[in-house]
C-alpha atoms as an extended CHARMM CRD file, in Angstrom:
* protein
*
       195  EXT
         1         1  UNK       CA              1.0650000000       -2.0010000000      -23.6650000000  PROA      1               0.0000000000
         2         2  UNK       CA             -0.0860000000       -2.5550000000      -19.5470000000  PROA      2               0.0000000000
         3         3  UNK       CA             -3.0080000000       -3.6020000000      -18.8070000000  PROA      3               0.0000000000
         4         4  UNK       CA             -4.4320000000       -2.0860000000      -15.6220000000  PROA      4               0.0000000000
         5         5  UNK       CA             -6.7940000000       -4.5270000000      -13.0420000000  PROA      5               0.0000000000
         6         6  UNK       CA             -9.3590000000       -4.0500000000      -10.1940000000  PROA      6               0.0000000000
         7         7  UNK       CA             -9.3470000000       -5.8380000000       -6.8600000000  PROA      7               0.0000000000
         8         8  UNK       CA            -11.1390000000       -9.7340000000       -7.8820000000  PROA      8               0.0000000000
         9         9  UNK       CA             -9.5720000000       -9.3380000000      -11.5870000000  PROA      9               0.0000000000
        10        10  UNK       CA             -7.4910000000      -12.1790000000      -12.9270000000  PROA      10              0.0000000000
        11        11  UNK       CA             -5.3010000000      -12.5560000000      -16.1190000000  PROA      11              0.0000000000
        12        12  UNK       CA             -3.5130000000      -15.1850000000      -17.6640000000  PROA      12              0.0000000000
        13        13  UNK       CA              0.5510000000      -14.0610000000      -17.2400000000  PROA      13              0.0000000000
        14        14  UNK       CA              2.3340000000      -16.5250000000      -19.3790000000  PROA      14              0.0000000000
        15        15  UNK       CA             -0.3540000000      -18.1050000000      -21.8720000000  PROA      15              0.0000000000
        16        16  UNK       CA             -1.0520000000      -14.4410000000      -23.0630000000  PROA      16              0.0000000000
        17        17  UNK       CA              3.0600000000      -13.5330000000      -23.0100000000  PROA      17              0.0000000000
        18        18  UNK       CA              4.5090000000      -16.1960000000      -24.6610000000  PROA      18              0.0000000000
        19        19  UNK       CA              8.4040000000      -16.9050000000      -23.6290000000  PROA      19              0.0000000000
        20        20  UNK       CA              7.3540000000      -14.9350000000      -20.0560000000  PROA      20              0.0000000000
        21        21  UNK       CA              9.4230000000      -17.1960000000      -18.0970000000  PROA      21              0.0000000000
        22        22  UNK       CA             11.4320000000      -14.4570000000      -15.3370000000  PROA      22              0.0000000000
        23        23  UNK       CA              8.9300000000      -11.3020000000      -14.3360000000  PROA      23              0.0000000000
        24        24  UNK       CA              9.1090000000       -8.9250000000      -11.3670000000  PROA      24              0.0000000000
        25        25  UNK       CA              6.7290000000       -8.1200000000       -9.3150000000  PROA      25              0.0000000000
        26        26  UNK       CA              7.4550000000       -4.5030000000       -8.5600000000  PROA      26              0.0000000000
        27        27  UNK       CA              5.7700000000       -3.1970000000       -5.3440000000  PROA      27              0.0000000000
        28        28  UNK       CA              5.2430000000        0.5130000000       -4.2810000000  PROA      28              0.0000000000
        29        29  UNK       CA              3.3360000000        2.6680000000       -2.3940000000  PROA      29              0.0000000000
        30        30  UNK       CA              3.4970000000        6.2430000000       -0.2340000000  PROA      30              0.0000000000
        31        31  UNK       CA              2.7470000000        6.9410000000        3.6690000000  PROA      31              0.0000000000
        32        32  UNK       CA              0.1370000000       10.0520000000        4.3810000000  PROA      32              0.0000000000
        33        33  UNK       CA              1.8310000000       12.5620000000        6.1900000000  PROA      33              0.0000000000
        34        34  UNK       CA              1.2550000000       12.5440000000        9.8880000000  PROA      34              0.0000000000
        35        35  UNK       CA              2.9190000000       13.2390000000       13.2380000000  PROA      35              0.0000000000
        36        36  UNK       CA              3.4890000000       10.0930000000       14.8790000000  PROA      36              0.0000000000
        37        37  UNK       CA              6.9860000000       10.5750000000       15.5900000000  PROA      37              0.0000000000
        38        38  UNK       CA              7.8950000000        7.1310000000       13.6200000000  PROA      38              0.0000000000
        39        39  UNK       CA              8.7540000000        6.7730000000       10.1130000000  PROA      39              0.0000000000
        40        40  UNK       CA              7.1830000000        4.3310000000        7.9810000000  PROA      40              0.0000000000
        41        41  UNK       CA              8.5470000000        0.6760000000        7.0390000000  PROA      41              0.0000000000
        42        42  UNK       CA              6.7740000000       -1.4130000000        4.6540000000  PROA      42              0.0000000000
        43        43  UNK       CA              7.9650000000       -4.6110000000        4.1280000000  PROA      43              0.0000000000
        44        44  UNK       CA              6.9580000000       -6.8530000000        1.2040000000  PROA      44              0.0000000000
        45        45  UNK       CA              7.2450000000      -10.9800000000        1.2760000000  PROA      45              0.0000000000
        46        46  UNK       CA              6.5840000000      -14.0770000000       -0.9470000000  PROA      46              0.0000000000
        47        47  UNK       CA              4.0700000000      -16.8350000000        0.5610000000  PROA      47              0.0000000000
        48        48  UNK       CA              4.5410000000      -20.1300000000       -1.4750000000  PROA      48              0.0000000000
        49        49  UNK       CA              1.6960000000      -22.0150000000       -0.6130000000  PROA      49              0.0000000000
        50        50  UNK       CA              1.1650000000      -26.1540000000       -1.5430000000  PROA      50              0.0000000000
        51        51  UNK       CA             -2.0390000000      -27.3290000000       -3.2540000000  PROA      51              0.0000000000
        52        52  UNK       CA             -4.3660000000      -26.7700000000        0.0950000000  PROA      52              0.0000000000
        53        53  UNK       CA             -3.2050000000      -23.2450000000       -0.5040000000  PROA      53              0.0000000000
        54        54  UNK       CA             -0.9250000000      -23.2270000000        2.6000000000  PROA      54              0.0000000000
        55        55  UNK       CA              2.6990000000      -23.0610000000        3.3060000000  PROA      55              0.0000000000
        56        56  UNK       CA              4.5120000000      -25.2570000000        4.9760000000  PROA      56              0.0000000000
        57        57  UNK       CA              7.7220000000      -24.2230000000        6.3960000000  PROA      57              0.0000000000
        58        58  UNK       CA             10.4070000000      -21.4650000000        6.8300000000  PROA      58              0.0000000000
        59        59  UNK       CA             11.7570000000      -21.9590000000        2.6090000000  PROA      59              0.0000000000
        60        60  UNK       CA              7.9680000000      -21.4710000000        1.7220000000  PROA      60              0.0000000000
        61        61  UNK       CA              8.2410000000      -17.2500000000        3.0380000000  PROA      61              0.0000000000
        62        62  UNK       CA             10.0560000000      -14.9160000000        1.7190000000  PROA      62              0.0000000000
        63        63  UNK       CA             11.1120000000      -11.8160000000        2.6540000000  PROA      63              0.0000000000
        64        64  UNK       CA             13.6010000000       -9.6080000000        4.0610000000  PROA      64              0.0000000000
        65        65  UNK       CA             15.2170000000      -11.9680000000        6.5390000000  PROA      65              0.0000000000
        66        66  UNK       CA             14.7830000000      -15.1460000000        4.2980000000  PROA      66              0.0000000000
        67        67  UNK       CA             15.7360000000      -13.4510000000        0.5220000000  PROA      67              0.0000000000
        68        68  UNK       CA             15.4640000000      -16.7120000000       -1.1290000000  PROA      68              0.0000000000
        69        69  UNK       CA             12.8890000000      -19.5600000000       -1.8000000000  PROA      69              0.0000000000
        70        70  UNK       CA             11.4270000000      -22.2440000000       -3.5650000000  PROA      70              0.0000000000
        71        71  UNK       CA             14.6230000000      -23.7830000000       -5.4940000000  PROA      71              0.0000000000
        72        72  UNK       CA             16.1490000000      -19.9920000000       -5.9690000000  PROA      72              0.0000000000
        73        73  UNK       CA             12.9800000000      -19.5820000000       -8.1200000000  PROA      73              0.0000000000
        74        74  UNK       CA             11.4970000000      -16.7330000000       -5.7670000000  PROA      74              0.0000000000
        75        75  UNK       CA             13.7230000000      -13.3870000000       -4.7140000000  PROA      75              0.0000000000
        76        76  UNK       CA             13.1350000000      -11.0290000000       -2.4150000000  PROA      76              0.0000000000
        77        77  UNK       CA             15.5430000000       -7.7770000000       -3.5900000000  PROA      77              0.0000000000
        78        78  UNK       CA             15.8980000000       -6.6560000000       -0.7660000000  PROA      78              0.0000000000
        79        79  UNK       CA             13.9790000000       -4.4240000000        2.4270000000  PROA      79              0.0000000000
        80        80  UNK       CA             13.4180000000       -0.4050000000        1.7140000000  PROA      80              0.0000000000
        81        81  UNK       CA             13.1620000000        0.6600000000        5.0090000000  PROA      81              0.0000000000
        82        82  UNK       CA             11.5000000000        4.6250000000        4.0300000000  PROA      82              0.0000000000
        83        83  UNK       CA              9.8990000000        3.9690000000        1.3340000000  PROA      83              0.0000000000
        84        84  UNK       CA             11.4050000000        7.4490000000       -0.2210000000  PROA      84              0.0000000000
        85        85  UNK       CA             11.4810000000        7.7150000000       -4.7590000000  PROA      85              0.0000000000
        86        86  UNK       CA              9.3580000000        6.9530000000       -7.2290000000  PROA      86              0.0000000000
        87        87  UNK       CA              8.8440000000        3.4330000000       -9.0450000000  PROA      87              0.0000000000
        88        88  UNK       CA              9.4730000000        0.0580000000       -6.8680000000  PROA      88              0.0000000000
        89        89  UNK       CA              9.7320000000        0.3580000000       -3.4270000000  PROA      89              0.0000000000
        90        90  UNK       CA             10.3400000000       -3.0770000000       -3.0200000000  PROA      90              0.0000000000
        91        91  UNK       CA             10.6070000000       -6.2730000000       -5.8860000000  PROA      91              0.0000000000
        92        92  UNK       CA             10.2400000000       -9.9380000000       -5.5150000000  PROA      92              0.0000000000
        93        93  UNK       CA             11.3010000000      -11.7620000000       -8.6670000000  PROA      93              0.0000000000
        94        94  UNK       CA              9.9900000000      -14.9440000000      -10.0260000000  PROA      94              0.0000000000
        95        95  UNK       CA             10.8450000000      -17.5510000000      -12.6160000000  PROA      95              0.0000000000
        96        96  UNK       CA              8.1580000000      -19.5620000000      -13.2880000000  PROA      96              0.0000000000
        97        97  UNK       CA             10.0370000000      -22.0500000000      -14.9510000000  PROA      97              0.0000000000
        98        98  UNK       CA             11.9160000000      -23.1450000000      -11.5520000000  PROA      98              0.0000000000
        99        99  UNK       CA              8.5840000000      -22.4710000000       -9.5610000000  PROA      99              0.0000000000
       100       100  UNK       CA              8.8480000000      -26.5260000000       -7.9950000000  PROA      100             0.0000000000
       101       101  UNK       CA              5.5200000000      -28.1120000000       -9.2920000000  PROA      101             0.0000000000
       102       102  UNK       CA              4.2190000000      -28.7410000000       -5.4580000000  PROA      102             0.0000000000
       103       103  UNK       CA              3.9240000000      -24.7430000000       -5.4980000000  PROA      103             0.0000000000
       104       104  UNK       CA              0.3920000000      -24.0690000000       -6.9180000000  PROA      104             0.0000000000
       105       105  UNK       CA              0.1390000000      -20.2980000000       -5.9000000000  PROA      105             0.0000000000
       106       106  UNK       CA              2.1960000000      -17.4490000000       -4.3480000000  PROA      106             0.0000000000
       107       107  UNK       CA              0.9150000000      -14.6520000000       -2.6460000000  PROA      107             0.0000000000
       108       108  UNK       CA              2.3870000000      -11.5500000000       -2.5450000000  PROA      108             0.0000000000
       109       109  UNK       CA              1.7450000000       -8.9950000000        0.6710000000  PROA      109             0.0000000000
       110       110  UNK       CA              2.7880000000       -5.8270000000        2.4400000000  PROA      110             0.0000000000
       111       111  UNK       CA              2.9090000000       -5.5100000000        5.9550000000  PROA      111             0.0000000000
       112       112  UNK       CA              3.6100000000       -2.5800000000        8.1680000000  PROA      112             0.0000000000
       113       113  UNK       CA              6.9960000000       -2.8940000000       10.3350000000  PROA      113             0.0000000000
       114       114  UNK       CA              6.0170000000       -2.6970000000       13.6210000000  PROA      114             0.0000000000
       115       115  UNK       CA              3.0140000000       -1.3080000000       13.1220000000  PROA      115             0.0000000000
       116       116  UNK       CA              0.9160000000       -1.6130000000       16.4250000000  PROA      116             0.0000000000
       117       117  UNK       CA              3.7780000000        0.2760000000       18.2370000000  PROA      117             0.0000000000
       118       118  UNK       CA              4.3600000000        3.0180000000       16.0150000000  PROA      118             0.0000000000
       119       119  UNK       CA              0.6900000000        3.1880000000       15.7530000000  PROA      119             0.0000000000
       120       120  UNK       CA              0.4430000000        2.8630000000       12.2160000000  PROA      120             0.0000000000
       121       121  UNK       CA             -2.0070000000        1.1290000000        9.6120000000  PROA      121             0.0000000000
       122       122  UNK       CA             -2.6020000000        0.8620000000        5.7430000000  PROA      122             0.0000000000
       123       123  UNK       CA             -4.9520000000        4.2720000000        6.1580000000  PROA      123             0.0000000000
       124       124  UNK       CA             -2.2780000000        6.4150000000        6.4510000000  PROA      124             0.0000000000
       125       125  UNK       CA             -0.8710000000        4.2990000000        2.6840000000  PROA      125             0.0000000000
       126       126  UNK       CA             -1.9860000000        6.1000000000       -0.1560000000  PROA      126             0.0000000000
       127       127  UNK       CA             -0.8410000000        5.0300000000       -3.8220000000  PROA      127             0.0000000000
       128       128  UNK       CA             -0.0830000000        1.2240000000       -2.9580000000  PROA      128             0.0000000000
       129       129  UNK       CA              0.0730000000       -0.4230000000       -6.2340000000  PROA      129             0.0000000000
       130       130  UNK       CA              2.0480000000       -3.8020000000       -7.7250000000  PROA      130             0.0000000000
       131       131  UNK       CA              2.9040000000       -4.4300000000      -11.2970000000  PROA      131             0.0000000000
       132       132  UNK       CA              4.4490000000       -7.3080000000      -13.0880000000  PROA      132             0.0000000000
       133       133  UNK       CA              7.1460000000       -6.7050000000      -15.2900000000  PROA      133             0.0000000000
       134       134  UNK       CA              8.8660000000       -8.8430000000      -18.0660000000  PROA      134             0.0000000000
       135       135  UNK       CA             12.3470000000       -9.2490000000      -16.5260000000  PROA      135             0.0000000000
       136       136  UNK       CA             13.8260000000       -9.9580000000      -19.3530000000  PROA      136             0.0000000000
       137       137  UNK       CA             12.5770000000       -7.1330000000      -21.8950000000  PROA      137             0.0000000000
       138       138  UNK       CA             11.5870000000       -4.7090000000      -18.9220000000  PROA      138             0.0000000000
       139       139  UNK       CA              8.5300000000       -4.2830000000      -20.2140000000  PROA      139             0.0000000000
       140       140  UNK       CA              5.0510000000       -3.8020000000      -17.8600000000  PROA      140             0.0000000000
       141       141  UNK       CA              2.9020000000       -6.6210000000      -18.0650000000  PROA      141             0.0000000000
       142       142  UNK       CA              0.0330000000       -5.7610000000      -15.8540000000  PROA      142             0.0000000000
       143       143  UNK       CA             -0.5500000000       -2.7630000000      -12.9580000000  PROA      143             0.0000000000
       144       144  UNK       CA             -3.2450000000       -3.2670000000      -10.0410000000  PROA      144             0.0000000000
       145       145  UNK       CA             -3.8570000000       -0.2610000000       -7.7930000000  PROA      145             0.0000000000
       146       146  UNK       CA             -5.2060000000       -0.4680000000       -4.8570000000  PROA      146             0.0000000000
       147       147  UNK       CA             -6.8730000000        2.5310000000       -4.0880000000  PROA      147             0.0000000000
       148       148  UNK       CA             -7.4490000000        3.5540000000       -0.5420000000  PROA      148             0.0000000000
       149       149  UNK       CA            -10.2390000000        1.0140000000        0.8680000000  PROA      149             0.0000000000
       150       150  UNK       CA             -7.6930000000        0.4290000000        4.2310000000  PROA      150             0.0000000000
       151       151  UNK       CA             -8.1480000000        2.4300000000        7.6030000000  PROA      151             0.0000000000
       152       152  UNK       CA             -7.2410000000       -0.1230000000       10.7010000000  PROA      152             0.0000000000
       153       153  UNK       CA             -5.3540000000       -2.8040000000        9.0250000000  PROA      153             0.0000000000
       154       154  UNK       CA             -1.4900000000       -3.5210000000        9.0790000000  PROA      154             0.0000000000
       155       155  UNK       CA             -0.8900000000       -6.2210000000        6.3980000000  PROA      155             0.0000000000
       156       156  UNK       CA             -2.6350000000       -6.8440000000        2.9690000000  PROA      156             0.0000000000
       157       157  UNK       CA             -2.6230000000       -9.4430000000        0.2740000000  PROA      157             0.0000000000
       158       158  UNK       CA             -1.7080000000       -7.5520000000       -2.0180000000  PROA      158             0.0000000000
       159       159  UNK       CA             -2.3130000000      -10.5800000000       -5.3550000000  PROA      159             0.0000000000
       160       160  UNK       CA             -1.4980000000      -14.0850000000       -5.9760000000  PROA      160             0.0000000000
       161       161  UNK       CA              0.1150000000      -15.7570000000       -8.6510000000  PROA      161             0.0000000000
       162       162  UNK       CA             -1.8580000000      -19.2260000000       -9.1300000000  PROA      162             0.0000000000
       163       163  UNK       CA             -1.3410000000      -21.8120000000      -11.5930000000  PROA      163             0.0000000000
       164       164  UNK       CA             -4.1400000000      -22.9420000000      -14.0390000000  PROA      164             0.0000000000
       165       165  UNK       CA             -5.9960000000      -25.9710000000      -13.6340000000  PROA      165             0.0000000000
       166       166  UNK       CA             -3.4770000000      -28.1440000000      -15.9480000000  PROA      166             0.0000000000
       167       167  UNK       CA             -0.4590000000      -26.3000000000      -14.0650000000  PROA      167             0.0000000000
       168       168  UNK       CA              1.3890000000      -25.4720000000      -16.8030000000  PROA      168             0.0000000000
       169       169  UNK       CA              0.5220000000      -21.6300000000      -17.0660000000  PROA      169             0.0000000000
       170       170  UNK       CA              0.2480000000      -19.0800000000      -14.3870000000  PROA      170             0.0000000000
       171       171  UNK       CA             -2.2960000000      -16.4750000000      -13.5550000000  PROA      171             0.0000000000
       172       172  UNK       CA             -2.5400000000      -13.3340000000      -11.5410000000  PROA      172             0.0000000000
       173       173  UNK       CA             -5.3940000000      -12.4430000000       -9.5390000000  PROA      173             0.0000000000
       174       174  UNK       CA             -5.3790000000       -8.8370000000       -8.1250000000  PROA      174             0.0000000000
       175       175  UNK       CA             -6.4700000000       -9.2860000000       -4.4370000000  PROA      175             0.0000000000
       176       176  UNK       CA             -6.4830000000       -6.0920000000       -1.9210000000  PROA      176             0.0000000000
       177       177  UNK       CA             -7.5250000000       -7.7920000000        0.6940000000  PROA      177             0.0000000000
       178       178  UNK       CA             -6.5260000000       -6.0700000000        4.4550000000  PROA      178             0.0000000000
       179       179  UNK       CA             -6.0160000000       -7.8250000000        7.7370000000  PROA      179             0.0000000000
       180       180  UNK       CA             -5.3120000000       -6.1760000000       11.1690000000  PROA      180             0.0000000000
       181       181  UNK       CA             -2.3860000000       -8.6160000000       12.8890000000  PROA      181             0.0000000000
       182       182  UNK       CA              0.4730000000       -7.6370000000       10.5870000000  PROA      182             0.0000000000
       183       183  UNK       CA              2.4300000000      -10.5840000000        9.6170000000  PROA      183             0.0000000000
       184       184  UNK       CA              1.3420000000      -12.7840000000       12.1410000000  PROA      184             0.0000000000
       185       185  UNK       CA             -1.9660000000      -12.9490000000       11.1010000000  PROA      185             0.0000000000
       186       186  UNK       CA             -1.2480000000      -13.0150000000        7.5370000000  PROA      186             0.0000000000
       187       187  UNK       CA              1.4080000000      -15.8540000000        8.6390000000  PROA      187             0.0000000000
       188       188  UNK       CA             -1.5060000000      -17.6730000000       10.4890000000  PROA      188             0.0000000000
       189       189  UNK       CA             -3.6280000000      -17.4060000000        7.8160000000  PROA      189             0.0000000000
       190       190  UNK       CA             -1.2660000000      -19.0340000000        5.0830000000  PROA      190             0.0000000000
       191       191  UNK       CA             -0.2660000000      -21.5700000000        7.5020000000  PROA      191             0.0000000000
       192       192  UNK       CA              2.7330000000      -20.6450000000        9.2190000000  PROA      192             0.0000000000
       193       193  UNK       CA              3.2610000000      -20.0450000000       13.0370000000  PROA      193             0.0000000000
       194       194  UNK       CA              5.0670000000      -16.8910000000       13.3760000000  PROA      194             0.0000000000
       195       195  UNK       CA              6.0990000000      -16.0820000000       16.8290000000  PROA      195             0.0000000000
């Protein structure tokens, strides 16, 4: 049975789902009709964060040009340039058993590629969601629908996965925090210099 979360809510992932080691983080969205002349290209990314909640280098940033990180524990399955169709538009796979001990949190984000040039923002995006699926059983564990809270933002932190205080189990937090400035703003937020 899927658990639906609201912005700000947290839930145990691995403690309440014994045996969960491999999860698929599925992200999806639709774009509203508009006459801007450009198609939308939304991109999912994962930031692997150390104890200070910062990424330290390129190996901690998983996206369409760097598909695998964290010693193979986090994998982006590839860029969907149109967002057409139902279901997940992009997926990030996480193997909790392989995440390096120095990684305490994983930020899952979505940005609009070339948003400024194309005059696009998340106010033109609807039905955005994230869901966590047990990769081995294909059962959906939870879902967070973002709603229509955004207007001018060009990047959104969708959710974060984080270790509990003992460092053994992983939890999920529905974040839904928007940024102006696209990928550069997100990288700066997470301690990386993106040029």
